[in-house]
C-alpha positions, 0 to 999 in steps of 0.5 A, a space after each residue: 080098588 088096588 090092582 095086582 099083577 104077577 111080577 116077572 122078578 118077584 125076588 128082585 130088589 134094589 141092587 147091592 151096588 145101589 145100597 152100598 153107594 147109598 150107605 157111602 153117601 149116608 156116612 160120607 165113606 170112601 166109595 170103593 163099592 160100585 165099579 167106576 173110575 173117579 178120574 176123567 176120560 182123556 180130554 181128546 175124547 171129549 173134544 171129539 164128542 164136542 166136535 161131532 155135536 157141533 158138526 150136526 151129528 146129533 140125530 138117530 144113528 143107524 140101528 146097527 151103529 155108526 159104520 165107522 165104529 163097527 169097522 173100527 171094532 172089527 179092525 181091532 178084533 182082527 188085530 188082537 184075536 185074528 177073527 174077522 167080523 163083518 161090520 155090515 152084519 156081525 157087529 152091533 153097537 149097544 147102549 152099554 154091555 148090560 143092554 147087550 147081555 139082556 138082548 143076547 139072552 133074550 135072543 136065544 132063551 125061551 120058556 124052560 130053557 136052561 142057562 149055565 151060570 158060574 157063581 159068583 156071577 155079575 148080577 144082571 145075568 139071572 134076571 135077564 134069564 128069568 124074565 125070558 122064562 129061562 131056568 138058571 143053573 148055578 155052577 160054582 167056580 173053584 174056591 181056591 182060584 175061581 177057575 171053572 170046574 169043567 167036570 161039574 159043568 158037564 154034570 149040569 148039562 141037560 137036554 134043556 141046556 141052551 146057553 152058557 155064560 162065560 165072563 173073563 176077566 171075571 167080575 167079581 173075582 178077577 180070574 181069567 180063562 186059559 186056552 185049556 178052558 176053551 178046549 173044554 168048552 169046545 167039547 161041551 158045545 161042539 155037537 149040540 144047540 148050546 150057545 154062548 155069551 162071552 162077557 169080555 167087558 174087561 178085555 183090556 185089563 189083564 195083569 202080570 204078563 197074561 193075555 186076554 183069551 177071547 172066545 173068538 179065538 176058537 173056530 168052534 166057539 166063535 160060531 156059537 158065541 155072542 162076544 160082548 164088550 164095553 167102551 165105558 170100561 176101556 175109556 173111563 166113560 161108564 156114564 156114556 153107556 156104550 158097548 158092542 156085540 159081535 156074533 155070526 150073522 145068523 145070531 146077529 140077525 136075531 140079536 138086532 130083531 130085539 135091539 131095534 125095539 128096545 133101544 133102536 140106536 145109541 148116542 150118535 156123536 159119541 159113536 163117531 168120537 169112539 171111531 176116531 179114538 180107537 185109532 190110537 191103540 195105546 189107550 187100550 193096549 196100555 190099559 192093563 199096565 195102568 190098572 196093574 200099577 193101581 192094583 199093586 199100589 193098593 195091595 202094597 199099602 195093605 200088605 201088613 193089614 189083617 186082610 188077606 189079599 186074593 189073587 187078581 189077574 184082571 178087572 179093576 176089582 180086588 177081593 179081600 178075605 176078612 176072616 181074620 178080623 171078623 165073624 160077621 157075615 159079609 153084608 153086615 161086615 160091609 155095613 160096619 165098614 161104611 158106618 164105623 170105618 168110613 169105607 164102602 165095599 161090596 159083599 160077595 154073597 149078592 153074586 151068589 144065588 145059593 147060600 154063601 158063607 165065606 168072609 170075602 169083600 170086593 173093592 174097586 181100585 179104579 180110583 186116584 192114588 190119593 183116594 187109594 192111599 186114604 182107603 188103605 189107611 182105613 183098611 189098615 185100621 180094621 
């Protein structure tokens, strides 16, 4: 006799990233779909991990994370954003940013709480909200530049709104928030019990002389925010799955109640290695220039193609408008590219829960210039 159960995520299947990577493998296509570098992290970082492994630091780390790493993160945030987070009770080292996002959402969301999610949105937000009984409320970003429509946001705030999720630099669009966005958000949350998750995993990948505006720069917002980031995005080590969450003590206490029971602690020798490596500030301070060169290299190679290049101010993703070459929907067009052209991309529609009909795809340029040149040659043939 087969037993049945009620799925907490009945509409959730395999992610678009897994599907497109599978197509890339099937057709031996260049994979610009999933967001990870195809080059290695610095040798020095690997040697540091090896050093701490050989020196016996291979058992459980403290639940909150290795103190030296929490202290290094606190020092970095103070220097870059003038905000002091106490390493003892305001910083948690996590098994990647996705785990931090899930834990933060689970910390504050109860049944029927509403969560403002700006579309297009990274695909882990909605399942985490729904599995906790929350209700996602979707607010589309402005079509022209993917900025936040604050008037529309205010119209969607209700007495049940518990959380707003901000993502800057933004995946998948590459847009970034400004100080004016902080001021608008302050007005919304100042006198109520609305909390914020600020997904800042691409914090060091910002272009064209702009700077990353963290929510921790606002006294009002910092008191109500979980600030989440990723070592993997910064140090080309996405497979190591390590991130962190900074939040006021009262929020961190609630966060750690859950954190201790879903992962408890994360990889010990890697934490020690990162704590040493953070002392070399050039690795993260120069990251924006590193990826801007890759963005510019790729866009220069495809500037004469029939694809329209959308503005990208941060992250290592570039949006391309293909409306001039095909009327296929973005999923079918992405499948066509993998099957017939030999390049795997990501359609934008999976980042939306509402109906989406624009002709836009996302490509990842965190690749060697050799791979980007081959990809550009293929894109120019479309």
